[in-house]
C-alpha angles and dihedrals in degrees: 000000000000091000093060123088121184128141091231094053126069109253117240106208096186143336134210144168123240138142091022095300142076128254135196127200112217135161119269107246125198126205142080123295117247087250092056094045094048092049090053093054116104093199135039112272119253123248089247091056092045092051091049087059103035101041096060090045091052090050090053091048091048089055091052095043091052086064092044092250115139124197094203096189107066106155137135092264090058094056121079124193114220124220088270089054094250117146119236122190112226139180110054091177092117096041116126135184120220112221132195119349094354093240094122117112119246123211113243119253104200121187108175112249094012108056120093112264093244091064094059090073089062094050105073093188090064100045 
């Protein structure tokens, strides 16, 4: 992830292994999550506002997908809006890279209301 740079994706400055785990150094970002901001709205957002949030996120995801890296946990609580109102995708903990012929199985990451319907079948607790 450190090799990617996109304004709508949190920048990973470096990563390393120590103490039996992995670490990533990223900037500290301030601002509400998209979930918090949407809950505070008293009216439905306009299409213009929605596009200002969604379009940059889709561009960042397109960049990742071109390298066969999949975030797998895109949801309003994983998007922060900076002071300038720009969306930034966070939490790459569930991200996976498909290697080779893409026949390997991926574990399901199921966040109720946001996961694709086909993943619910793999999560017995949500059946």
